[in-house]
Each structure stands twice: as C-alpha cells, then as structure tokens.
N, C-alpha and C positions, 0 to 999 in steps of 0.2 A: 425017412430024411429027407423027404418032404417038409416035416413038420419040425424038423431042425433046423431046416434051412428056414421056415419061415419065424422061427425064435430067433434064430440071428440077425435077421433081419430087422425085426422088432427094437432086438438090441442095438443093432447100429444105427437105425433111426432116434431110438432114446438118446443116445449118444451123441449125437448131430443135435439134438435140439438144446441137449444140453451145456454144449458145446456154444451153438447161437447165441443163448440166454448169457453165458459167460462173458460172449464177445458185446452183445449188449452192454452187459452192466461194465464191463472195462471201457466202452467208449461212453457210457454216460458217466461214468467216473471221471473220465478224463476230458469230456465237456465243461462238465462240473468244474475241476479244479484249473479250466481257464477262463469259462466264463463266469464264472464266481467271483474271483477276483477281480475281473474286468469290470462287474457291476458296481462291486464294494468300491473299485476306487474311482468311478463315474461318479458316485452316489457320495463320495468324499471330497470331489472335486468341486461338484455343485454345491455343496454345503459351502466350501473355500470359496469359492467365487460370488456364491450370496452373501457370506460376511465379507467377504471384501467391499461388494457393493454397498451391504449396510452401511458399514463406519464410514465410506465415500461419501453417500447421503448424507448422514448424520453431520459429515464435517462441513461440508456445503451449507446445511440447512443451520449450523451455529455461526458459519461467515457472510449469510446471508444478511443479518444485521447489521453489520457491517456494511456491508454494500451497501444499504441503504442509507443508513446514516451519512456516509462519505458523500454520496449524490447530495444531500438534505446539504451539508456543511457549504460544499462548493456552491451550491445554487444562494444560499443566503450569503456564502462572503463576495459571489460577482455582484447581488442586489446591493450590498453593501457599499462597493466601488462607484456606485452612479449616485449616492448620496451625497453633495458636496457637504463640507466640513461637518460631517460626522463624527461625533468625538466616540470613542471606542470604550465599551465596559470592563477594563480592565480584569477584575476578578470572573468575569466570562469567560473571557480569553483564557487565562490561566485555567480556566474547570475544563475549558477544551481541550487546552494544551496534553492535561493530564487522561483526557477523556483519548485522544486519538494514543499516546502514549500506550494507556490500557489497552487498545485495540490492536498495537502490535505484537505486546506481550503475546495476547489470546491467539491471534494469528501464525505467531513462533510456534506456540503450543500443539496447534491443528496441523502445521505443517510436520512436528515430530510425528506427531500420533498417527501420521501414515507415513514415516516412516518404516514402519514394520509389515507396512502389507508388498507385494509384489510387484512393480511396475514395469515387467514383462513386456516391449511393444512387440512379442508375437502372441499378445493373446489378448481378449476384447477389453476383459478387466481389469487388466494391466495396462493396458494403455490410457482407460478411465483414471486410472488409476496417477498415472504420469501426468495427466492433463490438469488431474486436478492439483496437483502439487504446483503445476505451473500458474494456474489460478490465484490461489492463496498466494506464491510470492509474488504475481503482480498487483493483488490486490496491498498487500502487506508494502511493498514497495512506494505503491501511493499512497499509502496511510504515511510511511516517513517523510515524502517529499512533503506533505500539506503536515505535518508535528513540526517539521524543519523551517516551515514559511511561518507559521504561526508564531513559534519562538523568537524569531527574526524579529516580525511585527510588535510581538510586545516590547521585545528590547530596544527597539527602534523608538519606540514611544515613552520608554522609561530614562531614555539618553537624551531628547532632545528636548527633557520638562525644565532642565536649566535655564535652556533659552526664554522657554515661554515664560520664565517668570520673571523676564527683565521689565522694569517700568520704564514704557515709553512714552509715557504721559507726563512724566517731569521736565520741569522748566530748568532745571538745572543741568546743564548739557556735562558738567566731569563728570555729576553722577550717572547721567547715561550713558557716558562712554566707560566709565568703571563699571558700571551692571553690565553693558555687551562685552568687558574682556573675561570679565568671572563667569557668566554666561556660557558664554562661546568656550572657555578652557575647560569649567566642568564639562559639556557637551561632549566636547573633541576627546577627552580622556576614554568617558564610556564609551564613544565610537568605536574609540581605537581597541577596548577588550570586547566588541562584540563580533564574532566569526561567521558571517552571513555565509549565506549558500553561495555556491560557486558563481552561479548564476546572476547573480547581484553585486560579484566581487566588485567592479569595475564601478557601478553606478555608486555603488557603497564608498570606495575609495573618493569618487568625485566632491561625495558632502561632504567626508572629512575635510576636505582641500577649501571648499567654501567657506566653510566652519572656520577652518584657522586662519582664512582672510579677513574675516567677519572680526574673529577677534584683534588681527593686529591691525584691522581697523580703527578698533577701540581705543588701543595703545596710542594710535596717532592720534587720533581725534580728543583723547585726554589730555595731549600735550599743547593741541591747537589751542583748545580753550584754557586751557591755565596759562599758555603765554597771551591770549589772546590775541592771535595771529589770523586776522579776514584770510589771507591768501590758502593759509594751510585748511582751515576751517571750507571753504568754499572749495580747497581741494578734496577735503573727505567727504562732502557732500555730494562731489560728484562719484570718489569709489564708492561710497555707500549704494548710489541709485545701481550702480554696474551691478556690485557686489547682488542685491536683491531680485535683479533680472538672474545671475547665473545659478542662483538659489530656487527661482523658480521653475529653471531647466531643470537641475536636478529634482525636484519635487514631480516634474512632468514623467520624468526618465523613469525613477522610481516607480511612482504608482503604474507609468506603463508594464513594467516588468514584470509587477506581482502580478497585475491584473492578467498578462501573457500567461504566466504561470498557473494561473487558477482557470483561465481556458483551457490549455492544454491539460489539465487535469479531469477537466470535464470532456475532452474532448476521448481521451485514455478510457476515461470510467465507463462514456458511453460508447465508445468503439471497441476497441480488440477485448476488454475488459468484460462487456454486457456480452460479446459473441460469442465468447469461450465460455462464461457461465450460463448461457443456455444452451450452447453445444449439451456439456454437461448432463445438466438437467435431464434434454430429448434423450442420450444415450444410456444414463441411468434408468430410465423408465422403459426402454426399448430392451435393454438387457434383464432388468427384470423381469418381464413378459416373456421372454425368451426362457428365462431360467423356469417360471411357472408352466410351460408347454413342455419342458423336458419332465417335468417331474413324476 
C-alpha cells in the first residue's frame, strides 16, 4: 500500500511539473506575442524618425547655400547705395535676378520634398519638420521679395534711359525743348508699364507725375522759344527749377524706400530667419544623439 502511494505521489509530482512547465511556456509565448511586436514597432518607429531627421537635415543643408548667398546679396546692395552716382551693371543685375528666381524654384522643391513627412506637433520629429517648413517658407518669401525689388530696379533704369539721352548742351532751345518732350513721353510710357512693389507704389506714381510735368514743360518751352516770347521763356525757366527740385525729392524718396527694404531684409535674415535656422540645427543634433542612445 505504501509503495503504491509513493508511486501515486511521484506521478502527481511529475504531472505538477509538466503543468508548471506548460504554464511557463504559455506565459513565455504570451510575453513574446506582446513584447516582440512592441520591440519591432519601436525599432520601426526609430527608423522612421531617423529617416525623417535625415531628410530634414539634408533639406536644410541644401537651403544653407541660399541663406548665405542672400546675406551676401543684401550686404552688396546696401554697400552700393552708399556709393554716389554709381552706374549699375544691367547684365550683372539680370543675372542676379535669374539667380534669385532659381533659388525660389529650388526652395519650392525643398518645401514639397518635406510634404511627405509627418509634421505632427505631438512628436519631436514632427515639430522639427513643421519648423523646417516654416524656415524654408520664410527664406522663400525673402528671396521673392528681393527678386521683386531687383526686377523693379532694372525696369526703372531702362525706363529712365530716354530721359538720360536728352542733349542738354545744345544751343538750340527749340531742339532742347523737343528733346525734353520726346524723352519724357517715352519714359512716362515705360514707367506706366512697370508694376512696382506695393511699398513703392506711391513713390512710383509721384515720379510719373513729375515726368509728366517735365514733358508738359518741354511743350510750353518749345512754344515760348518758337514765339520768341521772353516772358514765357522766363516763366518756363522758373518752372524748370521747381520741377528739378521736385525730381530731387522724388529721387531721394525712392532711394530711401528701396534702402529701407534692403535694411528690413537684412533685419529679417539676421533676426527671425537666422534664429530659426540655428534652433533647427541644434534640435536636429539633439534628436540624432537621442536616437543613437536609444539603439
């Protein structure tokens, strides 16, 4: 009987052992079914985050050349304004205008490239992508503003060329008056074809008004000379002095408005844009270090 009980006890112990092993196996299987997908998901998420950081970093690096070039262009334009009576190189200006438009196109492409990345503000990499888009947009708007200003400067120079070709050294006052009329009329037509930036619209319109006044003066001066009327001629000379003073004021206002825009561009580039750029560089470095520690 005792022997039989020992056999039953051994069999029961063996059954308990098999049950425990079975339970351990079930627990391990259950743990693997939960932990393994989580580990795979975590690794997959880290890879997605790293890809997002890499693409954002590459995009910023591509835009960095534009950032530095804009700084150079603005500095050169501000320096050129301090040089009196400096004749612009129109071929160089046109090349600069095309270069700026090329930058605009490239920045548009870079912004589009980031469009496929998540910019979820609930994640660190999403916030970085959103900030990178904002930075590129700011840089793009800055470039577009400079392009518009350079285009206006070129068009203005072409528009006033007919007036600059007037022969003021002639002794024939009728020829001088006729030259004034035709030169001013040609310039007026060209000026009205120009679409100035909104911040220059008032000054541009004032310039057209002065040019029209000068053209009308040319017509009155021609008739005064033709009629050999000294009173009319004296009146025309007085008008001419007044028109020249008004031209000087318009020129000063236009120069001041354009210089202000370049100064503001310098402030934007050295202020908010530069700050966001540095924050992005720092943040991407921190996130990359965190990614390496998490591997």
